RORO-386505 format. One record per residue: x, y, z of N, C-alpha, C in turn. Coordinates in pm, whole numbers, padded with zeros to 5 digits, always signed. Example, Ala and Ser with C-alpha at 12.3 -4.5 7.8 and 13.67 -1.06 7.14 Angstrom:
<nodes>
+01319-00569+00780+01230-00450+00780+01320-00330+00780;+01285-00225+00708+01367-00106+00714+01290+00003+00787;
</nodes>
This chain:
<nodes>
-09800-01980-03885-09695-02077-03906-09593-02061-03795;-09570-02171-03737-09480-02169-03624-09338-02153-03672;-09264-02055-03609-09125-02034-03651-09035-02147-03607;-08933-02164-03687-08834-02269-03657-08713-02204-03588;-08675-02255-03471-08563-02201-03393-08437-02280-03424;-08330-02208-03459-08203-02276-03488-08148-02340-03362;-08082-02450-03374-08027-02518-03256-07925-02430-03186;-07930-02424-03054-07838-02343-02973-07700-02409-02968;-07595-02324-02986-07459-02379-02976-07423-02403-02830;-07358-02511-02805-07313-02541-02669-07183-02468-02642;-07179-02389-02530-07056-02319-02493-06956-02418-02434;-06833-02407-02479-06727-02493-02427-06642-02414-02328;-06614-02477-02219-06523-02415-02123-06380-02455-02158;-06287-02382-02100-06146-02414-02124-06113-02554-02074;-06187-02596-01973-06158-02727-01916-06204-02840-02006;-06319-02815-02079-06374-02922-02161-06330-02915-02304;-06270-02801-02346-06228-02785-02485-06108-02872-02513;-06112-02948-02624-05996-03031-02659-05874-02946-02685;-05758-03004-02658-05634-02931-02679-05620-02893-02825;-05582-02771-02851-05560-02724-02988-05686-02679-03057;-05800-02682-02990-05926-02644-03052-05969-02507-03002;-06012-02421-03092-06061-02290-03058-06208-02297-03024;-06267-02193-02962-06411-02193-02934-06492-02204-03063;-06612-02260-03049-06708-02272-03157-06654-02353-03274;-06571-02454-03241-06533-02550-03342-06414-02513-03426;-06352-02389-03404-06236-02352-03487-06109-02412-03427;-06027-02467-03513-05902-02529-03468-05783-02453-03520;-05673-02448-03439-05548-02383-03480-05451-02492-03522;-05396-02483-03640-05299-02585-03684-05184-02597-03585;-05144-02721-03554-05036-02739-03456-04908-02666-03492;-04870-02663-03624-04744-02597-03660-04750-02449-03635;-04871-02387-03648-04884-02244-03621-04870-02217-03472;-04925-02309-03389-04911-02291-03245-04765-02295-03206;-04690-02396-03257-04549-02407-03224-04471-02286-03272;-04504-02239-03391-04433-02124-03448-04451-02000-03362;-04576-01978-03316-04599-01860-03234-04528-01869-03100;-04524-01990-03043-04451-02008-02917-04303-01978-02936;-04245-02028-03045-04103-02003-03072-04077-01855-03088;-04169-01788-03164-04152-01643-03183-04158-01569-03051;-04247-01614-02962-04259-01548-02832-04132-01565-02750;-04075-01687-02753-03951-01711-02680-03837-01628-02737;-03827-01627-02871-03721-01549-02935-03734-01402-02902;-03859-01353-02904-03880-01212-02872-03836-01182-02730;-03869-01275-02638-03826-01254-02499-03676-01254-02485;-03609-01346-02555-03464-01349-02550-03404-01224-02611;-03466-01173-02714-03415-01052-02778-03418-00935-02682;-03526-00928-02603-03535-00821-02504-03424-00835-02401;-03400-00959-02354-03295-00982-02255-03159-00944-02311;-03131-00989-02436-03004-00956-02498-02988-00806-02512;-03095-00740-02553-03087-00594-02567-03057-00528-02434;-03118-00578-02326-03093-00521-02194-02948-00542-02152;-02895-00662-02183-02756-00690-02147-02662-00599-02223;-02690-00576-02352-02603-00492-02432-02610-00347-02387;-02733-00300-02359-02749-00159-02323-02710-00134-02178;-02750-00224-02089-02723-00208-01946-02664-00337-01892;-02532-00353-01888-02471-00476-01836-02522-00506-01696;-02544-00633-01671-02599-00674-01541-02513-00624-01426;-02381-00636-01440-02291-00599-01330-02303-00453-01292;-02340-00368-01389-02352-00226-01360-02487-00192-01298;-02588-00277-01324-02720-00249-01268-02731-00293-01124;-02658-00397-01087-02668-00449-00951-02585-00366-00855;-02628-00355-00730-02545-00283-00632-02408-00347-00622;-02303-00266-00625-02168-00320-00624-02132-00378-00488;-02187-00325-00381-02137-00363-00249-02242-00429-00161;-02341-00489-00223-02436-00574-00153-02489-00511-00025;-02443-00558+00089-02503-00519+00216-02441-00394+00277;-02342-00331+00213-02276-00215+00271-02352-00086+00244;-02341+00008+00336-02397+00140+00317-02317+00215+00211;-02371+00325+00156-02296+00404+00058-02164+00452+00115;-02069+00481+00024-01935+00524+00067-01941+00646+00156;-02042+00732+00136-02053+00853+00217-02083+00822+00363;-02127+00698+00392-02160+00659+00529-02045+00588+00599;-01933+00568+00528-01818+00501+00589-01764+00588+00702;-01748+00535+00824-01700+00617+00936-01556+00661+00915;-01526+00782+00960-01389+00834+00949-01302+00791+01067;-01365+00743+01174-01290+00698+01291-01370+00600+01373;-01299+00516+01450-01369+00421+01537-01272+00367+01642;-01329+00303+01744-01253+00241+01853-01323+00111+01888;-01252-00001+01877-01311-00132+01904-01220-00207+02001;-01282-00271+02100-01212-00360+02193-01255-00503+02162;-01156-00589+02138-01182-00729+02105-01134-00822+02217;-01211-00927+02240-01165-01039+02322-01101-01141+02229;-00974-01176+02256-00902-01269+02170-00890-01404+02238;-00899-01509+02159-00886-01643+02214-00812-01738+02122;-00723-01817+02179-00653-01924+02108-00666-02049+02195;-00719-02158+02141-00738-02278+02223-00609-02319+02294;-00620-02343+02425-00507-02389+02503-00418-02279+02558;-00453-02152+02533-00372-02041+02585-00462-01945+02662;-00398-01857+02738-00473-01759+02817-00539-01656+02727;-00648-01601+02772-00721-01499+02696-00638-01371+02687;-00662-01294+02583-00595-01166+02565-00694-01065+02508;-00649-00940+02497-00735-00830+02452-00665-00753+02341;-00740-00717+02238-00691-00625+02137-00774-00498+02143;-00705-00384+02148-00773-00255+02148-00725-00177+02026;-00820-00135+01943-00787-00075+01815-00855+00061+01799;-00773+00162+01768-00823+00294+01732-00784+00321+01587;-00874+00378+01510-00843+00411+01371-00894+00551+01341;-00808+00629+01277-00844+00761+01226-00808+00761+01078;-00907+00736+00995-00885+00715+00853-00841+00844+00783;-00759+00830+00674-00720+00702+00614-00586+00645+00660;-00500+00724+00729-00362+00680+00751-00334+00625+00890;-00406+00668+00992-00361+00648+01130-00435+00537+01203;-00357+00460+01280-00415+00356+01364-00325+00331+01483;-00386+00287+01592-00314+00241+01712-00370+00104+01745;-00283+00003+01745-00325-00134+01768-00248-00190+01886;-00320-00222+01995-00255-00271+02117-00305-00410+02151;-00212-00494+02195-00246-00627+02246-00207-00632+02393;-00301-00674+02478-00279-00678+02622-00310-00817+02676;-00250-00853+02787-00279-00980+02851-00416-00974+02918;-00476-01091+02936-00603-01098+03008-00722-01061+02922;-00841-01097+02967-00963-01063+02894-00989-00912+02901;-01079-00860+02816-01110-00716+02821-01150-00674+02961;-01104-00556+03005-01036-00451+02928-00886-00471+02911;-00832-00584+02954-00690-00611+02938-00609-00569+03060;-00488-00625+03067-00403-00598+03184-00268-00540+03140;-00169-00624+03115-00035-00578+03080-00020-00567+02928;+00042-00459+02883+00063-00438+02741+00168-00535+02686;+00131-00609+02583+00225-00696+02512+00299-00619+02403;+00221-00558+02314+00279-00487+02201+00184-00377+02156;+00242-00266+02112+00165-00154+02060+00225-00112+01927;+00142-00100+01824+00187-00059+01692+00109+00064+01649;+00182+00170+01617+00120+00294+01572+00157+00316+01426;+00057+00342+01344+00080+00370+01202+00027+00509+01171;+00107+00587+01102+00065+00716+01052+00135+00742+00919;+00103+00849+00852+00152+00873+00717+00304+00861+00711;+00354+00756+00645+00496+00739+00624+00574+00684+00742;+00508+00657+00855+00579+00610+00974+00508+00490+01036;+00588+00402+01095+00535+00294+01178+00621+00282+01302;+00556+00283+01419+00626+00279+01547+00582+00153+01622;+00680+00077+01670+00652-00049+01737+00712-00048+01877;+00630-00081+01977+00677-00092+02116+00635-00228+02171;+00732-00302+02223+00707-00432+02285+00711-00416+02436;+00597-00431+02502+00593-00415+02648+00571-00271+02689;+00533-00249+02813+00498-00114+02860+00617-00024+02886;+00736-00079+02905+00851+00004+02944+00961+00008+02840;+00955-00074+02737+01062-00078+02638+01060+00046+02550;+01171+00075+02486+01182+00189+02396+01120+00153+02260;+01034+00240+02211+00970+00216+02082+01067+00244+01968;+01052+00172+01857+01136+00189+01739+01050+00242+01624;+01107+00333+01544+01036+00395+01433+01104+00360+01302;+01023+00322+01201+01073+00302+01066+00989+00386+00971;+01050+00426+00861+00981+00502+00757+00929+00404+00652;+00803+00418+00616+00740+00321+00527+00668+00394+00414;+00640+00325+00302+00561+00386+00195+00425+00430+00246;+00370+00533+00183+00241+00586+00225+00130+00491+00181;+00045+00454+00273-00070+00370+00244-00174+00390+00352;-00289+00324+00337-00390+00329+00440-00342+00256+00564;-00403+00285+00679-00367+00216+00802-00372+00065+00779;-00263-00007+00805-00254-00149+00765-00351-00243+00836;-00403-00204+00953-00497-00291+01024-00641-00252+01000;-00663-00150+00917-00798-00102+00890-00853-00169+00766;-00952-00256+00783-01012-00328+00672-01120-00242+00607;-01112-00229+00474-01210-00153+00397-01281-00246+00298;-01353-00341+00354-01421-00440+00272-01528-00376+00184;-01580-00260+00226-01683-00192+00147-01634-00158+00007;-01503-00132-00008-01449-00091-00137-01424-00209-00230;-01394-00326-00176-01347-00436-00259-01442-00554-00263;-01546-00555-00180-01628-00674-00165-01684-00725-00298;-01746-00638-00378-01811-00683-00501-01712-00748-00596;-01597-00684-00616-01497-00740-00707-01442-00872-00654;-01419-00880-00523-01365-01002-00464-01467-01116-00467;-01593-01083-00449-01698-01185-00459-01705-01241-00600;-01701-01153-00700-01709-01197-00839-01587-01281-00877;-01473-01256-00812-01350-01332-00840-01340-01457-00754;-01445-01488-00677-01449-01608-00591-01342-01605-00483;-01313-01485-00433-01219-01469-00323-01291-01454-00190;-01419-01420-00196-01502-01404-00077-01635-01473-00098;-01694-01517+00011-01822-01587+00004-01911-01542+00119;-02033-01500+00086-02130-01460+00188-02188-01585+00255;-02201-01581+00388-02253-01696+00460-02392-01667+00519;-02396-01593+00627-02525-01566+00693-02512-01444+00781;-02625-01396+00831-02627-01281+00921-02611-01327+01066;-02563-01234+01150-02545-01263+01291-02553-01132+01368;-02543-01140+01500-02541-01022+01586-02423-01035+01681;-02337-00934+01684-02220-00931+01772-02214-00795+01839;-02195-00794+01971-02189-00670+02049-02312-00583+02023;-02427-00648+02007-02552-00576+01986-02567-00515+01849;-02482-00551+01755-02487-00495+01620-02502-00608+01518;-02585-00584+01418-02603-00682+01312-02479-00684+01223;-02444-00804+01177-02331-00817+01087-02354-00936+00995;-02276-00941+00889-02286-01048+00790-02153-01124+00786;-02160-01256+00789-02039-01338+00788-01988-01353+00645;-01863-01319+00626-01796-01330+00497-01681-01429+00513;-01676-01529+00428-01570-01630+00437-01457-01596+00340;-01334-01610+00388-01215-01585+00307-01113-01694+00335;-01008-01700+00252-00905-01802+00270-00812-01768+00385;-00799-01639+00418-00713-01596+00527-00772-01468+00586;-00707-01416+00689-00758-01296+00754-00771-01182+00654;-00876-01102+00670-00896-00989+00581-00787-00884+00596;-00712-00889+00705-00599-00797+00722-00478-00840+00639;-00479-00964+00592-00367-01015+00513-00390-00981+00365;-00287-00938+00298-00298-00905+00156-00202-00992+00076;-00238-01030-00046-00368-01005-00110-00470-01110-00070;-00596-01089-00113-00697-01191-00093-00665-01311-00181;-00687-01431-00126-00656-01554-00200-00784-01632-00229;-00776-01717-00329-00893-01793-00373-00936-01892-00266;-01065-01909-00252-01120-02009-00161-01112-02147-00224;-01081-02247-00145-01079-02384-00195-01222-02431-00216;-01239-02530-00304-01374-02580-00335-01441-02639-00211;-01367-02716-00133-01419-02773-00009-01318-02746+00103;-01314-02625+00151-01206-02590+00245-01231-02643+00385;-01124-02689+00447-01129-02719+00590-01054-02613+00668;-00987-02524+00594-00918-02411+00655-00971-02283+00591;-01018-02190+00674-01079-02068+00624-01091-01969+00738;-01136-01849+00706-01161-01746+00807-01301-01691+00784;-01383-01693+00889-01516-01633+00885-01513-01501+00961;-01546-01392+00891-01543-01259+00950-01681-01198+00946;-01730-01153+01060-01862-01090+01066-01842-00939+01055;-01894-00880+00946-01872-00740+00912-02006-00668+00913;-02011-00551+00976-02138-00479+00979-02154-00394+00854;-02266-00323+00844-02300-00252+00720-02206-00137+00688;-02128-00091+00784-02029+00013+00755-01890-00046+00732;-01879-00179+00732-01751-00243+00703-01665-00273+00823;-01712-00248+00944-01632-00275+01063-01636-00424+01098;-01521-00476+01140-01512-00617+01179-01558-00633+01323;-01660-00715+01343-01711-00740+01478-01667-00875+01532;-01632-00968+01443-01581-01098+01490-01502-01163+01377;-01397-01235+01419-01316-01311+01324-01288-01448+01386;-01316-01553+01308-01291-01690+01354-01201-01758+01251;-01082-01800+01293-00986-01865+01206-00993-02016+01228;-01022-02090+01122-01036-02235+01127-00924-02299+01047;-00853-02392+01108-00745-02464+01042-00771-02614+01052;-00778-02680+00938-00804-02825+00932-00929-02862+01010;-01030-02778+00996-01160-02806+01057-01174-02770+01203;-01068-02720+01265-01073-02686+01408-01047-02537+01427;-01111-02480+01527-01093-02338+01558-00951-02314+01605;-00879-02224+01536-00740-02195+01571-00727-02066+01649;-00812-01968+01622-00805-01839+01692-00933-01762+01664;-00964-01669+01754-01083-01586+01734-01063-01452+01802;-01133-01354+01754-01144-01225+01823-01285-01173+01802;-01343-01126+01912-01483-01086+01912-01496-00950+01978;-01565-00858+01911-01582-00725+01966-01669-00729+02090;-01625-00660+02196-01705-00647+02318-01754-00503+02335;-01690-00409+02267-01738-00271+02267-01697-00204+02137;-01788-00122+02085-01765-00054+01957-01811+00091+01971;-01720+00183+01937-01755+00326+01934-01716+00379+01797;-01807+00450+01733-01786+00496+01596-01797+00648+01590;-01708+00708+01510-01712+00853+01489-01577+00916+01516;-01559+01040+01473-01430+01108+01491-01383+01111+01635;-01474+01137+01729-01434+01147+01870-01378+01014+01919;-01440+00903+01877-01391+00771+01919-01253+00743+01862;-01232+00777+01735-01103+00752+01674-00993+00840+01727;-01027+00962+01771-00927+01058+01818-00861+01018+01949;-00917+00919+02021-00864+00884+02153-00732+00806+02147;-00694+00757+02029-00573+00676+02019-00446+00758+02038;-00340+00691+02083-00211+00757+02108-00128+00760+01980;-00178+00835+01881-00112+00837+01750+00025+00905+01754;+00048+00992+01850+00172+01070+01854+00285+00998+01925;+00267+00870+01959+00372+00796+02028+00504+00808+01951;+00611+00843+02021+00741+00862+01957+00820+00732+01960;+00923+00728+01878+01010+00611+01874+01148+00650+01822;+01246+00571+01856+01382+00596+01809+01391+00553+01663;+01428+00645+01571+01436+00608+01429+01539+00497+01405;+01499+00396+01331+01593+00292+01290+01686+00351+01185;+01819+00334+01199+01912+00393+01103+01880+00353+00960;+01903+00446+00871+01876+00426+00729+01943+00300+00676;+02071+00280+00709+02143+00166+00655+02117+00036+00731;+02025+00041+00828+01982-00080+00898+01837-00114+00864;+01786-00051+00761+01651-00083+00716+01546+00014+00765;+01586+00131+00814+01488+00227+00864+01413+00300+00755;+01467+00295+00630+01401+00364+00521+01405+00514+00537;+01341+00584+00444+01331+00730+00453+01209+00776+00374;+01153+00888+00416+01043+00951+00343+01064+01101+00350;+01065+01166+00234+01095+01309+00226+00986+01378+00145;+00916+01475+00204+00814+01548+00128+00876+01644+00028;+00812+01655-00087+00858+01742-00195+00752+01846-00228;+00793+01952-00295+00695+02047-00347+00612+01977-00454;+00485+02017-00472+00397+01946-00565+00445+01942-00709;+00527+02040-00751+00574+02043-00888+00713+01981-00905;+00765+01917-00801+00896+01852-00809+00892+01734-00905;+00996+01725-00990+01007+01611-01081+01153+01570-01092;+01180+01440-01095+01317+01391-01110+01356+01389-01257;+01485+01366-01287+01525+01352-01428+01456+01231-01491;+01449+01234-01623+01390+01122-01695+01239+01132-01704;+01177+01017-01722+01033+01009-01747+00955+00985-01618;+00852+01063-01597+00766+01049-01479+00621+01045-01523;+00543+00958-01460+00400+00948-01489+00324+01032-01387;+00237+01119-01436+00164+01210-01348+00015+01203-01376;-00063+01243-01276-00209+01247-01286-00250+01393-01304;-00294+01427-01423-00331+01566-01450-00454+01609-01370;-00548+01518-01357-00671+01549-01286-00708+01431-01197;-00710+01447-01064-00744+01335-00976-00892+01300-00989;-00932+01180-00948-01074+01143-00950-01158+01239-00867;-01286+01243-00896-01378+01336-00832-01368+01328-00680;-01353+01443-00616-01350+01452-00471-01213+01438-00409;-01114+01390-00483-00980+01371-00429-00896+01497-00445;-00814+01524-00345-00720+01636-00349-00581+01584-00315;-00479+01653-00365-00341+01612-00341-00301+01641-00198;-00260+01537-00126-00209+01554+00010-00060+01587+00007;+00013+01528-00085+00155+01558-00094+00226+01466-00191;+00347+01509-00229+00437+01429-00313+00559+01394-00228;+00601+01268-00233+00708+01221-00144+00805+01134-00223;+00932+01139-00185+01029+01042-00233+01056+00947-00117;+01043+00817-00144+01043+00716-00037+01147+00608-00068;+01223+00571+00034+01307+00453+00030+01248+00356+00131;+01180+00249+00087+01119+00155+00181+01225+00085+00266;+01188+00035+00385+01283-00043+00466+01333-00165+00388;+01464-00175+00373+01526-00285+00300+01672-00298+00343;+01695-00350+00465+01830-00352+00522+01933-00425+00437;+01893-00526+00360+01990-00602+00282+02043-00524+00162;+01976-00413+00129+02016-00339+00010+02126-00237+00038;+02169-00225+00164+02259-00115+00199+02397-00162+00244;+02496-00088+00194+02632-00096+00249+02679+00041+00292;+02596+00141+00264+02627+00279+00303+02498+00354+00324;+02505+00469+00390+02388+00549+00419+02356+00641+00303;+02264+00737+00325+02226+00831+00220+02349+00904+00166;+02359+00912+00036+02471+00981-00025+02587+00890-00056;+02588+00768-00001+02695+00674-00027+02674+00601-00158;+02763+00508-00187+02754+00438-00314+02630+00352-00326;+02573+00316-00210+02456+00227-00215+02338+00294-00280;+02330+00426-00281+02214+00493-00336+02229+00523-00483;+02342+00496-00543+02361+00524-00685+02290+00420-00769;+02207+00464-00866+02137+00366-00950+02236+00274-01019;+02206+00146-01015+02292+00048-01080+02404-00004-00993;+02422+00053-00873+02526+00003-00784+02490-00137-00737;+02587-00216-00694+02560-00355-00657+02453-00369-00550;+02440-00269-00465+02341-00280-00357+02242-00164-00361;+02211-00112-00478+02120+00003-00485+01981-00034-00438;+01916+00050-00357+01784+00019-00303+01673+00058-00398;+01554+00012-00367+01435+00059-00437+01404+00201-00389;+01379+00290-00482+01342+00428-00450+01214+00460-00526;+01116+00521-00460+00989+00549-00526+00950+00695-00508;+00870+00742-00604+00807+00873-00596+00659+00849-00577;+00600+00911-00474+00460+00883-00440+00379+01011-00436;+00270+01012-00513+00171+01119-00507+00052+01066-00428;+00016+01134-00321-00087+01087-00229-00208+01179-00236;-00326+01119-00264-00451+01192-00274-00547+01142-00167;-00629+01231-00112-00724+01193-00007-00862+01245-00042;-00962+01173+00008-01104+01211-00003-01174+01158+00120;-01181+01241+00224-01241+01194+00349-01163+01075+00402;-01230+00958+00422-01161+00840+00475-01082+00763+00370;-01087+00806+00244-01024+00732+00136-00887+00788+00101;-00798+00701+00053-00666+00740+00007-00639+00675-00127;-00568+00747-00213-00528+00699-00344-00382+00738-00363;-00295+00640-00390-00152+00665-00402-00105+00623-00541;-00043+00717-00613+00023+00687-00740+00172+00677-00711;+00226+00556-00726+00364+00528-00688+00441+00478-00810;+00563+00526-00826+00648+00479-00933+00792+00476-00885;+00867+00381-00936+01003+00369-00887+01087+00279-00973;+01211+00264-00930+01309+00180-00998+01342+00064-00906;+01345-00056-00961+01376-00174-00882+01523-00174-00843;+01558-00256-00744+01696-00267-00700+01785-00312-00815;+01894-00237-00836+01990-00266-00944+01926-00265-01082;+01813-00191-01095+01743-00183-01223+01703-00320-01277;+01678-00414-01188+01635-00547-01230+01495-00542-01288;+01462-00641-01367+01329-00646-01426+01225-00659-01315;+01119-00582-01327+01015-00581-01225+00938-00713-01227;+00923-00774-01111+00849-00900-01099+00703-00871-01070;+00610-00913-01156+00468-00888-01130+00425-00950-00998;+00329-00891-00929+00284-00945-00801+00214-01079-00819;+00227-01164-00720+00157-01293-00723+00011-01272-00684;-00075-01355-00739-00217-01347-00704-00291-01238-00777;-00227-01173-00875-00292-01066-00949-00374-01119-01066;-00460-01032-01119-00541-01064-01236-00501-00969-01348;-00483-01018-01472-00439-00930-01580-00541-00823-01613;-00493-00700-01634-00579-00589-01674-00504-00506-01777;-00581-00436-01859-00525-00346-01959-00515-00207-01898;-00393-00154-01888-00371-00024-01827-00344+00085-01931;-00389+00063-02052-00377+00166-02154-00233+00194-02191;-00190+00321-02176-00054+00358-02215+00052+00288-02130;+00014+00238-02013+00109+00164-01929+00125+00020-01974;+00039-00024-02065+00047-00161-02114-00026-00260-02026;+00014-00386-02034-00049-00490-01953-00011-00473-01807;-00106-00498-01719-00080-00484-01576-00149-00592-01497;-00138-00580-01366-00198-00676-01274-00283-00602-01172;-00403-00655-01147-00491-00604-01043-00483-00698-00924;-00446-00643-00809-00433-00721-00686-00541-00674-00589;-00632-00764-00553-00742-00730-00463-00702-00757-00318;-00730-00661-00232-00700-00674-00090-00808-00602-00012;-00837-00651+00109-00942-00590+00191-00894-00464+00261;-00762-00441+00264-00709-00318+00324-00693-00209+00219;-00631-00241+00106-00619-00147-00005-00577-00225-00128;-00657-00222-00233-00625-00292-00357-00527-00208-00439;-00470-00271-00544-00375-00197-00627-00372-00253-00768;-00330-00168-00861-00297-00212-00996-00151-00173-01019;-00077-00259-01088+00065-00234-01109+00103-00272-01250;+00187-00191-01311+00234-00220-01446+00378-00176-01463;+00437-00223-01571+00573-00187-01605+00572-00134-01747;+00586-00002-01764+00583+00054-01899+00686-00014-01989;+00647-00039-02114+00733-00111-02208+00867-00040-02225;+00973-00120-02222+01105-00066-02246+01167+00006-02128;+01106-00003-02009+01160+00066-01893+01178-00033-01778;+01270+00001-01687+01288-00080-01567+01204-00027-01452;+01133+00084-01475+01048+00141-01371+00916+00065-01361;+00855+00075-01245+00720+00022-01228+00629+00135-01183;+00501+00121-01212+00399+00218-01172+00289+00142-01100;+00251+00190-00981+00149+00123-00902+00049+00226-00850;-00079+00193-00861-00185+00278-00807-00259+00198-00700;-00258+00248-00578-00316+00178-00463-00421+00265-00397;-00527+00204-00346-00627+00287-00279-00737+00208-00213;-00811+00278-00127-00926+00221-00056-01053+00254-00133;-01052+00225-00262-01164+00257-00351-01199+00136-00435;-01308+00146-00508-01348+00041-00601-01231+00013-00697;-01195-00114-00715-01083-00146-00804-01098-00090-00945;-01220-00072-00991-01239-00015-01124-01185+00127-01132;-01193+00200-01021-01140+00336-01018-00987+00333-01022;-00925+00230-00962-00780+00218-00969-00735+00199-01114;-00804+00111-01187-00770+00088-01327-00791+00216-01408;-00902+00283-01385-00931+00407-01456-00823+00512-01429;-00779+00522-01304-00676+00619-01268-00544+00586-01338;-00506+00459-01337-00382+00419-01404-00387+00450-01552;-00502+00430-01615-00515+00457-01758-00508+00606-01790;-00539+00689-01692-00541+00834-01717-00406+00901-01692;-00304+00825-01650-00173+00883-01626-00109+00927-01757;-00034+01038-01753+00039+01086-01869+00186+01099-01831;+00274+01089-01929+00417+01092-01901+00474+01231-01924;+00569+01268-01840+00644+01393-01853+00792+01356-01856;+00863+01396-01962+01004+01362-01976+01087+01486-01944;+01161+01480-01834+01243+01593-01790+01383+01588-01848;+01416+01483-01923+01551+01471-01974+01651+01460-01860;+01752+01546-01863+01853+01545-01757+01823+01645-01646;+01713+01717-01658+01679+01818-01558+01627+01755-01430;+01656+01819-01319+01612+01773-01187+01550+01891-01114;+01420+01884-01090+01352+01994-01021+01300+01952-00883;+01363+01852-00822+01322+01807-00690+01353+01915-00585;+01251+01955-00511+01267+02052-00403+01202+01994-00279;+01279+01973-00174+01227+01914-00051+01158+02018+00035;+01066+01971+00119+00996+02056+00215+01053+02026+00353;+01107+02123+00423+01166+02099+00556+01063+02043+00653;+01110+01961+00744+01023+01914+00851+00985+01769+00840;+01017+01703+00728+00987+01561+00716+00841+01538+00687;+00802+01409+00681+00665+01371+00650+00571+01419+00760;+00454+01465+00716+00354+01514+00812+00221+01450+00788;
</nodes>
């Protein structure tokens, strides 16, 4: 008897199988298909949400984009720029920097290497010396302690400024044989604070910055036309290059009552009467450089010199006086500053700041700048202000301000000066 063979099933390919039909004639109900797809999407979203909660995106991404780690930031450099302004003769800027406090900035006539000196500005801890021309007498003023004012530290602030829409990345370029990235800002990076970019700006500044944060080119555009530019023609990096500047240039001190200010070093344990905010433990790697009492240049505040009625708190012309604790870490500086406003007037918050919570200091303002950012607050019920400034990530400034503790000396005064002036 001949066997009977069952009919062979036809294999279906994915291409020929009807939509929603399983192999060998089995079908999946449409509602089950939709349900499983929804579950898959929800599961995927749950994973994303969990990742956001456990690891915030901002913390996972590199904070400083194209910059090298902070440990690679040069401690010194020397750059020669060719300067140009449409319709005027070419000039030269020569800049030496020895971080964090010292810089020598010279402007000369003619293209690089330059000819006649126009102006030379020397900045060092607590001092600024200005000389106009090669033969004139230089003048010296005492200033609050901060980083060298012409030294841009975009590596420290770039991420925060980008997120706040104060800076915009454009494209890569090559200047003086070095790769750099163009960053657009509303004004020069040397100007503080950083300002918001307009939605469709016709006025802006494009700065080409290399991976260590050095400025290789700056182009200032006003109403769509080039207004000024400076382009590096030579760049030398390292301590030896920075050491070549004439940082020791002397100058005639501007009298105190004419706006010359004053800066006096104190022993580290010196404290004035009343309440003082102190940092029990500085951030990792920072050490105390010194404690100073500073009267910033303010000629309109004086009718008498030191010891006169003008220096008495509450007097009609009393000046601003601050106590500054200065910490350093290689090329970085961190300054904890506190003081009393002129005539004990209410402290005016800085313009262009962003609100931040400073813990025991209360509500404060974060001011982003490419030279040195700061956070500032006014403790409740006091006429004093507290400001933390530095060439570090702004988050560290906020953290430092929150970690300050108060010491109340009552009527006691333990201020002890160190002979020799600021060093």
